N, C-alpha and C positions, 0 to 999 in steps of 0.2 A: 521369500525373504521375510523374516520376522520383524516386528516393530522394534526399533531401537529404543531401549529404555532410558538412555542418556538424554537428559534435557538440557540442551545448550542452544547457542545461537544458531538459527537456521534449522533446528531439529525437524520441525514439521515439514519444511520445504524439502529437505534432503530425503525424508521418508516418503513424501509424496512422489518425488522423482524416482526413488528407488523402487517403489511399487509399480510404476509405469515401466521402468527398465532396470532390472536387477544389476546390469553391468554398471549403471551409474553409481550404485552403492559401493562397488569395489573401487571405481575411479575416485569417488569422493573420499574414500579412505586414503588413497595415494596423495590426493591434494591436501587433505587434513594433516597427514604425516609431514608433507613438505612445509606446511605452515608452522606446525609444532617445532620442527627441527630448525626452521629459519629463525624463529623467535628464541631458540636455544643458542644457536651458533653465531648469529649476527652480533649480539652483545659481546661474546667472546672474541669474535673477529675484530670488532672495533677496539677492544682493550689491547689485543695483540698489535694492531696497527699503531696505536698510540705508543706502546712500548717500543716497537721497531723504529718509529719516527724519532723518539727521544734518544735511543741508544744505537742508532744505525752505524755510527763510526766504530763502535766497540764490538760489534757482532760480526762473526764470519758468515759467509753465504749459507752454510749448512744449518746454522742455528736459525737464520732468517727463514729458510725454506721449511724447516721443521715447524716453526711457529705459524707460518702462513697456512700450512696444510693441516694443522691440528683441528680447526673447526670442521673441515671436510672429513677428517678421520672419524670424528665423533658422529657426524651425519651418516657415514657409511656403516656405523655400528648401531644404528637405531633399533634394529630387530634382535640384538644380541641376547636379551633376557627372555628366554623361553620362546623365541621366535615371534615375539609380539612387540611391535613398536607402540608408541602412545596411541596413535589413531587405530591401530589394529585392536588394541584392547577395548577401546570405546565402541568401535563399530562391529566387533565380533569376528576377527580374523586371526589366523595364525600361520606362520611359515612352517611347512612340514617337509621332511626328507621323503622324497618319492619312493625310495627303495624300502626304508624301514617303517614308513608311516608314523614316525615319531617326530616330535618337534625338531626342527633343523638345528644343527650344531651352530655354535658361535662362528666358526670358520665358514660354514655354508652361508650363514646370514650376511657375513661380511662380503663374501665373493659375489652373492646375488646383487649386492648394492653397488658393485664397482661400475656397472653400466650407468648408474644414475647420474654421476658427475658429467659424463660425456654425452649421453644421448637421452636425457630425461624426456623430451617431447615424444621421441619415438617409443619409449617405454609406455607412455600414457596411451598412445595409439594401439600398441600391442595389447595393453591391458583392456582396452575397449573391445578388441576382437576376442581375446581369451582372458577372462577375468581370473582364471586359476593360475596362469603362468605368463610372466613377461619374459623378455630376453634374459635378464639376470637369473631367472629361475631355471632356464635351460642350461645356463652356464654352471650353476651350482647344484643341479639335479634336485630342485625343490619345487614346491607348489604352495599356493595359498588356499586354505580351506576356511569354511565358516567354523567358528569356535564360540565358546561361551564369552559373552561380553563381560568386561571387567571395568572397575573404576580406575581412574588414572593413578590414584595413590597406591595401587597394587605394584607399581614400579618400585616404590621405595622398599616394600617388604622383600621383593626379589633382589634388589640391589644389596640389601643387608646380608642376604644369604650367599651372595656371590663369593666364590673362592677362586684362586688362581688355577688355571688349567693349562696344560702344555699347548693346546691349540691357540692360546693367546699369543704365543711366540710366533706361530705361523701367520696370524693376523698382522702382527707388527712387521714381519719380514715382507709379506705380500704388500702391505701398505707402503713400506719404504720403496720397494721396487715400482709400485704403481705411481706413487707421487714423484719419484725421481723421473720416471718416464713423462709424466705431465710437465715437470719442470723443464724438460728438454724442448717442449713445444710452446712453452710460455714466452711471451715477448721479453726480450733481453732487458729493457728498462725496468721491468718489475723486479728483477733480481739484482740490480746494481745498487 
């Protein structure tokens, strides 16, 4: 495992542990992704909660559900740009299609993250056992490989190049079905 060039909080400690156990490097990438995405979606979630609280009498159940699941939908699409989430860019990983050995498609990246909302702790354990593939990777036929490290601002340049693709429709449809299923198991007071 090569020395990470990114100099951030805990950089030396992470690299020291990664050199002792390379599996820790992959798990630290998963945890860093979780932290990045939490800081991204929690403020959005708070804003949505405030909006829902202010206008709850005027909104129907489906609008409420859509707004509630929007932060989770963003979280599930963290790898959508070239198979690299923010932490994967910094730590040097990329999600690849196992069959073609090319970067995973947007739809594959979304599908591999569907297990994150439900069984995140189990995914971490599987990641410790097999750093290349967690349960979501088996579902999407993907794997995580070491790739060139990038700066976080590379997200913006890729975001600017992003164009509509038909697979985005599939992501939205699968997302609607997935979140509808989750809404069925949510406690009823949350939806009233």
